[in-house]
N, C-alpha and C positions, 0 to 999 in steps of 0.2 A: 396448407403448404407450409413447411418449416422454413422459418427466415434466419438467416445467419446473423449474428450480432458481433460487431467487433468494437472493443473497448480500446481507446488510445490514451495512455497517460504520457502526454508529451511534456517531458521533463527538461530542466535546464542542464542537468548532467547526463542523465539517462532517459530513454523512451521505452515504455514496455506496452505491449500489445497483448491482448487477451481476447479468446474467441468462444462464442457459446450460441446457442439458437433458442428460438421462442418455444421449441418443444423439449429442450434439454431440461433435466432435473439435477444434473451433477454440477459440480462447481466448474466455472469457466477455465479453460486451458489457457496457459501462457503460449504465446507464439514464439518459438525458438528460431531465432535468426542468427546465422553464422555460428551456430553451436552455443548461443548465449541465450539466457531468459530475458535479455534486455538488450537495447542498442545504445551504444554511447552516442549522445547527441552532438555529434562532431562529423566533420567531413573536410577533405583536402581536395582543392580545385586545382586542375591542370592549367596550362597557359591558355587555354581556349575558353576557360570558365566553366568547364564540365567537371562532374565529380571523378576524381581520380582515386581516392581511397574513402572507405565509408565506414562508419561506426567504430568498432573495436580496433580494426586495422589502423584507422586514422589516428585513434587515440594513442595506440603502441608506437606509432611513428611520427608523433606531433613533433618531435625535435628535428626532423629531417628537412621540413620546409615549413616552419612556423608562419612565414608571411602569406602562405597559401592555404592554411588551416583555419577553419572557422568553427567556433563552438560558443556556447552560452547565448545564442542568438534569440532565445526565448526572452532573455531580459530585454533586448531590444523592443520586442512587441510590446513589453510592459509599458513602454513610453507612449504608444499610440494614443492619441486622444488626450494627452496631457500637455502642460507647458513646456516640458523638455522635448527637444528635437532629436529625431533618430539621427544616429551617427553611422552612416553607411561604411561597411568595410570595404577596402580596396586592395585587389592584388597588385603587386608591384610590377609584375611582368606584364599582366594583360592590361593592367590600368582600367580595369573594368569595376563599377560600383555595384554593391549588392546591398539592398536594404535587409534588415531582419526578416521582414516578411518574405523577401524573395529566397533567402537562405533557408527558412523554415519549409517553404514550399518545395525547394529542391530535396531537402532532407526527407519529408513525407513522402514525395513521389519516388525516391528511390527505395524507401522502406515499403511502400505499397507494391512496387515491382518484385521485391523480394518475397513478399507475402503470397503474391500471386504464383510465384515459381515453386515456392516450398509447400504451400497449403492447397492451392487450386490447380496444380499441374499445369502451370503457365496460362490458365485461362484468366481473361480480364475480370475484374471486379465488377465492371459494368454489366457483365452478362450473368451475374449472380444475383439472387435477392438477398440483400444485405442492408442492415442498418448499421450506421457507424455512430459511436458516441465519443466525443473528444472531450477531455477535460480541461479546465483552466481555473486558475486561483480564484478563490472566492471574493478577493478583494478587487478584481479586475472590473473595470467599467464596461457598458454595452459595446462600445467600439472596439475594445480590446478583445471581447468574447467573440464578437462577429467576425473580426479580423482572423482569429484562430479557426472558426468554423469555415469561413470562406477559403482559407489556406488549405485546410484538410480537403475540402470540396474539389479545389482547382488541382490539387495533387492527384485526383483520381478516386478518392474513396466516396462511394455512393450514400446518399440520403444521410447527410451529417447533420447531427444534433449535438447539442452542448450541455455539459453538467459541471457544477462546481465540484473540484476534486474532493473536498472533505465529505460532500453528500454522498459520492461513490463509496467512502469508507463506511458510512451508516448502512448503505444498502448491502454491501459485503456482509457486514456483521449481523445485520437481521436475517439474510440468508443462511448464515451459519448458525443461527439459534443463540448467539451471544447476547443479543436483544430482540425486542419486537417493537416495531413502530406502531403497534396497536395497543400498547401499553401507556398509560399516563406517566410521563417522565420528561425531564429535561436533560438533553445530551449536549455535550461539548466535544467536539473532534479538534484535535490539533494534528494538522497535516505539516509535517516539518520536512520540507522538500529541499532540492539542492539550490534553488534560487530564492524561495520565498518560505515564509512561516504563515500558514492560513489557519484560522480558528473559526468554526461556525458554531452557534448555539441553536439548537432545534428542540421545539416542544411537540411532543406527541401525545395524542389523546385517542382512546378506544373509539373505532368508527368515525374518526375525523381525519381531514387531511393534515399531516404533519406541517408545522409552521416554522419557517426560518425566522428567528427572533433578532439575530444579529450576527455580523459577520466582522471579523478583524483579521488585520494582515500586516506584515512588515517586510518590505522588499528587500531590504539589506540585513536580513536575519536568516539566512539559508546556508546550506552546506558551502557554497562558494566563498562566503565572507569568512567561514572557519579556516578554508584552505588558504586565504589570503593572509591571515594571521599566522599560520603555520609556515607559510612561504617566507615570511620575513625573519623567523627563527632559524629556518634553514639556510637562509643567506649568510647569516651570522656564523653558522656552523662551517660554511663553504668559504668564508672569508671573502665574499664577493660584494661589490657595490653595484646597486641598480643602474647606476649611470654608465658604467663601464663593462657591462655584460654582454656575452655573446647573446643574440636573441635566441638561439637554440637552448641556452642554459636556462633561460627565463621560463620557457615552457617545460623543460625537463624538470626543474625544481618545483614548479607548481604542480605538475603531474605527481612527482614524488610527495608532495604535501598532501595531496588527497588519498594517495594510496596508504600513507602512514596513519592518516586520520582513521580510515576504514580498518585497518589492521589493529590499531589500538582498541577500537571498540570490540572486536572480536577477542583480542588478548585479554581485555579486562574480565570479560564473563569467563574466561578459562582460568582467571587467578593470576595474570601476568599484568604489569603495568609499564612495560618497556617494549618498543619494538624498532626494527631496523630495516633499511633499504640502501642498496648500492646503486648510484648512478654514475654515467660517464658524463664529464663536463668537457665541453669543447674548448672552452677559454683556457684551461690549464692542461688539456689533453691527458687527463688522468681520471681514475676512478675515485669516487668519494663516498664513504660510508655515512649515510644520515641516520639519525636516530630520534625518537620521540618518545617521551615517557609522560606519565599522568600529571605530575606537578607541573612540567613545562607546558603541556597542553592546557591546563587550567589557568595558568599565568598569562600565556599569550592571548588566549581566548576569553579572558575575565570579563571584558566588556560586553560581549555577545552573550556569554553565559548569564550575566545579570539582566539581560534584556529578554530573556525568555517569556517573561509575564507580559511583556508589552502587547502582543496580539490577543492574549487571554483578555486582559483588561479592557482593550478595545472593544472586543466582541461582546462582552458583559455590559459595558456602558451603552453600546448601541441597543443591546437587548433589554437594557434596563432590568437586569437579573443579577440577583447577589450570588456570590460564590456558593454560599450555603444551599442555594436552590438546585444546584446541579447534582443530579442522581447518578450519571454515568459519564466518564470521561475516557476518551479513546486516543491513543497515539499511533500515528501513521507516517509514512514517509520516509525515505531512505536516511535521512539525517537523524531520525529518531532512534537510531542504533547507538548513537553516542552515549556514553556511560552515565552522564549526569542527568539526562533527559528525564527518564522515569522519576527519579527522585525528585525533580524539580516540579513535575506535575502533581505528584503525591503531596507535596508541600503546599502547593496551591489549593488542592482539594482533599484535605486529610479524611473527610467524612464520606465521600462517596465511593462507589464502585469504580475502579479504573483498571484497564488493561491496555496492553499493546498488542497491535496486529501481529499474528505469527511471523508473517513475512511482510514487513512494513513497505517494502520496494514494490510489492506486486499488488496490494490491497486494493489500491486506487484503480488499476486497469481492471481488475476482476470486478470491482464494484460498479464500474461504468458499464461493463458489459451486462451485469446483472439489472442495472437501471433500465437499459435497453429492453431487457427480456420481460420484465414486469410492468414498466411504465408505458412503453410504445403500444404493446399489445395489438389487438386486432384492428385498432383504429389507425395505427401508423402502417400495419401490414396491408390494409385496405388502400391506403392512400399511396402505398409503395407500389402496387399493382399498376396503378394509372401513371405515377411518375416516372416508371421506367420507360414508359413510351413518351411522355411528354416533358422529360427533364426532371432533375432531382430537387429534393427539397431540403432546405437547410433551415434550422431553428435553434433558438436558445430556448431553455426551459427553466425560467427563474423560480418556479415554484416547486417545491419538493415533492416528488412523487410518492405514492403509497400503494400497498397492496389494498384491494378492493374487497372488503368483507361482504357487502351487499350482495355480489353476485358469486360468492364463494370461490373466486378465482385463486385467492391466496390459499384456501384450504385445498382445492384441487391440486394445486402445484405441489404441496408438501404430501399429499397422499401418493401422487404419482412417484414421488421420490421414496416414499415409505415402502410401496410395493416393489419397486426396483431392487431395493436393499434387502428387503425381507427374504426374497428367493435364495439369498445365499446363507441365511442364518439358520441356526439350529432350532430345537424345540423351545428351549427357554427364550431365545431371541424372539420366536414367533408370539410367545405369551406377552412379553414386554411390547412388542410391536402392536398387538391387539388392544392393549391397554392404552397405549399413545393414540391409536386410532379412535377408541371411544372418547378419549379427552378431546381430540380435535373436532370429533363429530358434534359433540356437546356445544363446543365454542361455535361451530357453524351454524347451529340452530338458535343460537342465543341463549344456551342453557349453561354459561359458564358457571353459575353458581351451584349446578347440580353436581359437579365433579371437580374436586379440588385437584391441583397439580401436586400437593403433597401426598395424595393417594398414589399416584404414579411414582413419585420418588420413593415412597416406602415399599411399593412393590418391586421396584428395581433393586432397593438395598436387599429385599429378602432374597431375591434369585443370587445376588452377589454373595451373601452370607452362606447360600447352599452350594457355593463354589463354582458358579458359572463366570467364566473369564471375562465374556463380553459384557455381562451385567457389571462386572467390577470395573471394566473400563468405563461403562455409562455412568456409574455413580462417581467414579473419580473426575470426569469430565464436569459433571454438575457441581462438585465440590470445588473444583478448579476455578470454573468461571462463575460460580453462584448462581446457577441456573435452577430455580425453583426450591432453592435451599441456601442457607447461611454459607457465604464462601468460607472455606477452610482449607488452607494450603497443605497443612500437615495431613489432614485427613485424606486429601486428594492424593498426596504422594504415597500414602499407605495402600490405597486400592490400586493406582498404578503399577505399584511395585508387585502387589499379590498377583495382579492380572499378568504381568509380564512373566513372573515366575512360573505360571501355569501356561505359558506359550503364546499368549495373545499378542500378535504382531504390532497393533497399534499401540499396546502400552508399551512394548519393548523400545518402539522408536521414541515415544515420550519420555521415558526413563532416560535414554540416551541423551536427548536433547537437555533434559533438566540437569543431568550430571555435567554436561558441558556448559551449563549455566547461560543457555541460550535465551532463556525466557526471563525477561526483566521482572515479571510479576513474581516468578518463582524466587530469583536470587535475592529479591528485597524482602522475603517473607521467611526464608528458612536457611539454617545454617548447615555445614557440613556435619556437625555433631547431632543436629536433630535428624539429618538423614540417616546416619549410622543407627541411631537408636530406634527410629521408625522400621528400618529394615530388619533389625534383629527381632522386633516384637512382631513383624509380619512373618517372619519365618517361623516363629514359634506357633502363630495362629494357623499357618498352613500345616504344620506338623501335627498340632492338635486336632484339627478338623479332617486330616487326612485327605486334603484337597489334591 
């Protein structure tokens, strides 16, 4: 029986849900709620303490009733089990107190109801065979983790398991082929979220369980802390004093600060360094044009920018690992989009292979779903059959999971994906596929020394040079990510460009993204002059070979 798996990236600012199944071999799908691939982690309550507005609608109308609008309650959960006391929020009208756990429960319950309506045709999740995996910051203690799991369980999500958010990132990139948990390497993941910055150091060795060497975090180094710094700058622009402000203007300007921060990240990669936004101020009863440029951002956020390395050093110290020992570093999380982040990571690890998740805001949710797919496996499915009758099971999974080579489950999953995609390919693609199949087979029977990955790369290159657009895209991907070949961004761009000129849609999309400078990996390695030169050379190559 196919079991659905739901991954929940419960974020401080935004929450993302992804869905897959134990039999699926495609990438997990993001659950679209209210026409958005995410849910703003915010809600407004009415006078009776029930949810009045939820998600994006509550965020867009936060200024209408700030005293009854609640957000960033995940940060309150981070105080559970510590010396700090939870500070319950209070609605002025109803005079009802809500702890952060209660707010999180209400939020997740409403999200579950929407998922049931949108995905399951209003069928209860309790009637479905489902595994739920919810993430939490790597730095959280056991009580905070269990609070999160129990909260999701009480909200109606069945069979809830937990996973550190950065580990979900590793599982996603293992699935995508950007790395393999069966290769000997030391991986560092920097999950830069809205409320926290989490870093995990993981050691992987062939045919052994990956080992978490160290975890580091910084609770006051997330996107919300940058929003607060920008908020102070915007107050000056508005000529307002925090002591005399209308409460509606407080939340309006805070919302504008986050919006400008996100717009500036996009503008930077499009070659611009200034963004603007217009807000209505209740205190002055007038509109105000707010602006943010790169120098202003860097100045007001300078203390936070300088702290970027704190969770990295913390994780490395706990792992007793030197920076030089890191082979691969990965950036994820919504705040990783900020312009300085990629450069800061490269400066910390100048000699390793590093990359940023293509969509850093979705990678954790997808990775959690993949975690459930590969790690839970038949053991959890078996327990699920009985637990649906006798109650649900919740658990944390502190050990990092791995694909199991001994029973060939890892190989079989990749071969199923292989055959599903092979059916749509042409003659050249089938030849490449057969070579890939032979390579995987030799690995499965322990004969990895009998066939080298370089042979596969050379065969793909041969078909690329014969003019096959799909092979050209394949070789470009390998150059871009350094998969089985020395990473070379210039060479990757050449083959993406040639493949796109021959009409291959995946390459066309990649070229569009690269030209818009959405890929930090790309923008840090190649100039516009280089791109123009490569395109001219590629055009001559196409003409000379009559592709």
